[in-house]
ChimeraX commands (.cxc) that place a marker at each C-alpha (Angstrom):
marker #1 position 7.80,6.37,-13.07 radius 0.5
marker #1 position 7.27,8.37,-9.93 radius 0.5
marker #1 position 10.17,9.25,-7.65 radius 0.5
marker #1 position 9.19,6.95,-4.75 radius 0.5
marker #1 position 8.69,3.98,-7.06 radius 0.5
marker #1 position 12.06,4.61,-8.71 radius 0.5
marker #1 position 13.74,4.85,-5.30 radius 0.5
marker #1 position 12.32,1.47,-4.31 radius 0.5
marker #1 position 13.27,-0.09,-7.66 radius 0.5
marker #1 position 16.82,1.30,-7.44 radius 0.5
marker #1 position 17.17,0.11,-3.84 radius 0.5
marker #1 position 15.97,-3.39,-4.74 radius 0.5
marker #1 position 18.43,-3.55,-7.63 radius 0.5
marker #1 position 21.34,-2.21,-5.53 radius 0.5
marker #1 position 20.65,-4.78,-2.82 radius 0.5
marker #1 position 20.25,-7.63,-5.31 radius 0.5
marker #1 position 16.69,-8.26,-4.16 radius 0.5
marker #1 position 15.10,-10.24,-6.95 radius 0.5
marker #1 position 11.91,-12.14,-6.14 radius 0.5
marker #1 position 9.10,-13.67,-8.13 radius 0.5
marker #1 position 5.87,-11.73,-8.56 radius 0.5
marker #1 position 4.18,-14.26,-6.30 radius 0.5
marker #1 position 6.73,-13.66,-3.54 radius 0.5
marker #1 position 6.29,-9.89,-3.88 radius 0.5
marker #1 position 2.52,-10.27,-3.58 radius 0.5
marker #1 position 2.85,-12.51,-0.53 radius 0.5
marker #1 position 5.23,-9.98,1.01 radius 0.5
marker #1 position 2.68,-7.21,0.50 radius 0.5
marker #1 position -0.08,-9.29,2.09 radius 0.5
marker #1 position 2.21,-10.09,5.01 radius 0.5
marker #1 position 3.01,-6.41,5.51 radius 0.5
marker #1 position -0.69,-5.46,5.39 radius 0.5
marker #1 position -1.27,-8.08,8.09 radius 0.5
marker #1 position 1.43,-6.50,10.24 radius 0.5
marker #1 position -0.17,-3.08,9.68 radius 0.5
marker #1 position -3.54,-4.48,10.78 radius 0.5
marker #1 position -1.89,-5.88,13.90 radius 0.5
marker #1 position -0.56,-2.41,14.77 radius 0.5
marker #1 position -4.04,-0.93,14.30 radius 0.5
marker #1 position -5.47,-3.59,16.61 radius 0.5
marker #1 position -2.84,-2.90,19.25 radius 0.5
marker #1 position -3.21,0.88,18.88 radius 0.5
marker #1 position -7.00,0.65,19.32 radius 0.5
marker #1 position -6.98,-1.90,22.15 radius 0.5
marker #1 position -8.36,-4.42,19.68 radius 0.5
marker #1 position -11.05,-2.08,18.40 radius 0.5
marker #1 position -12.38,-1.05,21.80 radius 0.5
marker #1 position -10.79,2.43,21.86 radius 0.5
marker #1 position -9.91,5.20,19.40 radius 0.5
marker #1 position -6.71,4.48,17.49 radius 0.5
marker #1 position -3.60,5.93,19.09 radius 0.5
marker #1 position -1.02,5.75,16.30 radius 0.5
marker #1 position 2.41,4.74,17.51 radius 0.5
marker #1 position 5.82,4.40,15.89 radius 0.5
marker #1 position 4.98,0.84,14.90 radius 0.5
marker #1 position 2.06,2.03,12.79 radius 0.5
marker #1 position 4.25,4.38,10.75 radius 0.5
marker #1 position 6.89,1.68,10.32 radius 0.5
marker #1 position 4.37,-0.88,9.07 radius 0.5
marker #1 position 2.74,1.69,6.78 radius 0.5
marker #1 position 6.17,2.34,5.28 radius 0.5
marker #1 position 6.74,-1.39,4.83 radius 0.5
marker #1 position 3.38,-1.67,3.03 radius 0.5
marker #1 position 4.23,1.21,0.72 radius 0.5
marker #1 position 7.65,-0.27,-0.02 radius 0.5
marker #1 position 6.16,-3.66,-0.84 radius 0.5
marker #1 position 3.41,-2.16,-3.00 radius 0.5
marker #1 position 5.85,0.01,-4.96 radius 0.5
marker #1 position 8.17,-2.96,-5.43 radius 0.5
marker #1 position 5.23,-4.99,-6.77 radius 0.5
marker #1 position 4.29,-2.15,-9.15 radius 0.5
marker #1 position 7.83,-2.04,-10.50 radius 0.5
marker #1 position 8.02,-5.80,-10.85 radius 0.5
marker #1 position 4.83,-5.85,-12.91 radius 0.5
marker #1 position 5.82,-2.84,-15.00 radius 0.5
marker #1 position 2.94,-0.75,-13.68 radius 0.5
marker #1 position 3.35,2.93,-12.84 radius 0.5
marker #1 position 2.03,3.47,-9.31 radius 0.5
marker #1 position 1.32,7.15,-9.95 radius 0.5
marker #1 position -0.80,6.36,-13.03 radius 0.5
marker #1 position -2.64,3.61,-11.13 radius 0.5
marker #1 position -3.41,6.01,-8.29 radius 0.5
marker #1 position -4.59,8.71,-10.70 radius 0.5
marker #1 position -6.93,6.21,-12.37 radius 0.5
marker #1 position -8.29,5.08,-8.99 radius 0.5
marker #1 position -8.92,8.68,-7.89 radius 0.5
marker #1 position -10.70,9.39,-11.17 radius 0.5
marker #1 position -12.83,6.26,-10.72 radius 0.5
marker #1 position -13.79,7.22,-7.17 radius 0.5
marker #1 position -14.56,10.82,-8.14 radius 0.5
marker #1 position -16.76,9.64,-11.00 radius 0.5
marker #1 position -18.59,7.20,-8.73 radius 0.5
marker #1 position -19.11,9.88,-6.08 radius 0.5
marker #1 position -20.53,12.23,-8.72 radius 0.5
marker #1 position -22.92,9.54,-9.98 radius 0.5
marker #1 position -24.01,7.96,-6.71 radius 0.5
marker #1 position -22.94,10.30,-3.93 radius 0.5
marker #1 position -20.78,7.47,-2.54 radius 0.5
marker #1 position -17.16,6.62,-3.18 radius 0.5
marker #1 position -17.39,2.93,-2.29 radius 0.5
marker #1 position -18.83,0.40,-4.72 radius 0.5
marker #1 position -20.67,-1.61,-2.06 radius 0.5
marker #1 position -23.15,1.09,-1.10 radius 0.5
marker link #1:1,2 radius 0.2
marker link #1:2,3 radius 0.2
marker link #1:3,4 radius 0.2
marker link #1:4,5 radius 0.2
marker link #1:5,6 radius 0.2
marker link #1:6,7 radius 0.2
marker link #1:7,8 radius 0.2
marker link #1:8,9 radius 0.2
marker link #1:9,10 radius 0.2
marker link #1:10,11 radius 0.2
marker link #1:11,12 radius 0.2
marker link #1:12,13 radius 0.2
marker link #1:13,14 radius 0.2
marker link #1:14,15 radius 0.2
marker link #1:15,16 radius 0.2
marker link #1:16,17 radius 0.2
marker link #1:17,18 radius 0.2
marker link #1:18,19 radius 0.2
marker link #1:19,20 radius 0.2
marker link #1:20,21 radius 0.2
marker link #1:21,22 radius 0.2
marker link #1:22,23 radius 0.2
marker link #1:23,24 radius 0.2
marker link #1:24,25 radius 0.2
marker link #1:25,26 radius 0.2
marker link #1:26,27 radius 0.2
marker link #1:27,28 radius 0.2
marker link #1:28,29 radius 0.2
marker link #1:29,30 radius 0.2
marker link #1:30,31 radius 0.2
marker link #1:31,32 radius 0.2
marker link #1:32,33 radius 0.2
marker link #1:33,34 radius 0.2
marker link #1:34,35 radius 0.2
marker link #1:35,36 radius 0.2
marker link #1:36,37 radius 0.2
marker link #1:37,38 radius 0.2
marker link #1:38,39 radius 0.2
marker link #1:39,40 radius 0.2
marker link #1:40,41 radius 0.2
marker link #1:41,42 radius 0.2
marker link #1:42,43 radius 0.2
marker link #1:43,44 radius 0.2
marker link #1:44,45 radius 0.2
marker link #1:45,46 radius 0.2
marker link #1:46,47 radius 0.2
marker link #1:47,48 radius 0.2
marker link #1:48,49 radius 0.2
marker link #1:49,50 radius 0.2
marker link #1:50,51 radius 0.2
marker link #1:51,52 radius 0.2
marker link #1:52,53 radius 0.2
marker link #1:53,54 radius 0.2
marker link #1:54,55 radius 0.2
marker link #1:55,56 radius 0.2
marker link #1:56,57 radius 0.2
marker link #1:57,58 radius 0.2
marker link #1:58,59 radius 0.2
marker link #1:59,60 radius 0.2
marker link #1:60,61 radius 0.2
marker link #1:61,62 radius 0.2
marker link #1:62,63 radius 0.2
marker link #1:63,64 radius 0.2
marker link #1:64,65 radius 0.2
marker link #1:65,66 radius 0.2
marker link #1:66,67 radius 0.2
marker link #1:67,68 radius 0.2
marker link #1:68,69 radius 0.2
marker link #1:69,70 radius 0.2
marker link #1:70,71 radius 0.2
marker link #1:71,72 radius 0.2
marker link #1:72,73 radius 0.2
marker link #1:73,74 radius 0.2
marker link #1:74,75 radius 0.2
marker link #1:75,76 radius 0.2
marker link #1:76,77 radius 0.2
marker link #1:77,78 radius 0.2
marker link #1:78,79 radius 0.2
marker link #1:79,80 radius 0.2
marker link #1:80,81 radius 0.2
marker link #1:81,82 radius 0.2
marker link #1:82,83 radius 0.2
marker link #1:83,84 radius 0.2
marker link #1:84,85 radius 0.2
marker link #1:85,86 radius 0.2
marker link #1:86,87 radius 0.2
marker link #1:87,88 radius 0.2
marker link #1:88,89 radius 0.2
marker link #1:89,90 radius 0.2
marker link #1:90,91 radius 0.2
marker link #1:91,92 radius 0.2
marker link #1:92,93 radius 0.2
marker link #1:93,94 radius 0.2
marker link #1:94,95 radius 0.2
marker link #1:95,96 radius 0.2
marker link #1:96,97 radius 0.2
marker link #1:97,98 radius 0.2
marker link #1:98,99 radius 0.2
marker link #1:99,100 radius 0.2
marker link #1:100,101 radius 0.2
marker link #1:101,102 radius 0.2
marker link #1:102,103 radius 0.2
view
């Protein structure tokens, strides 16, 4: 398990934060929504280039925390999942010249 994921897991255990998988998933979705809100505010609701502020970094951190907590709760190793995703994207880019699957 990667260092960041272990830090989150240890913190959750030390604080007695035990939630269902469903609650962890809902927390992640909520945090992504808050991150999106910061992007909207920082880009004048999409009408200007993004000017990242302190709120953006805070919400990004909250998203990472929630995602790593969800990984730990499901027994998945975040580092392995990321490595697999990077390999998938690299393979797709080599085959199609595009990283995204919708192109």
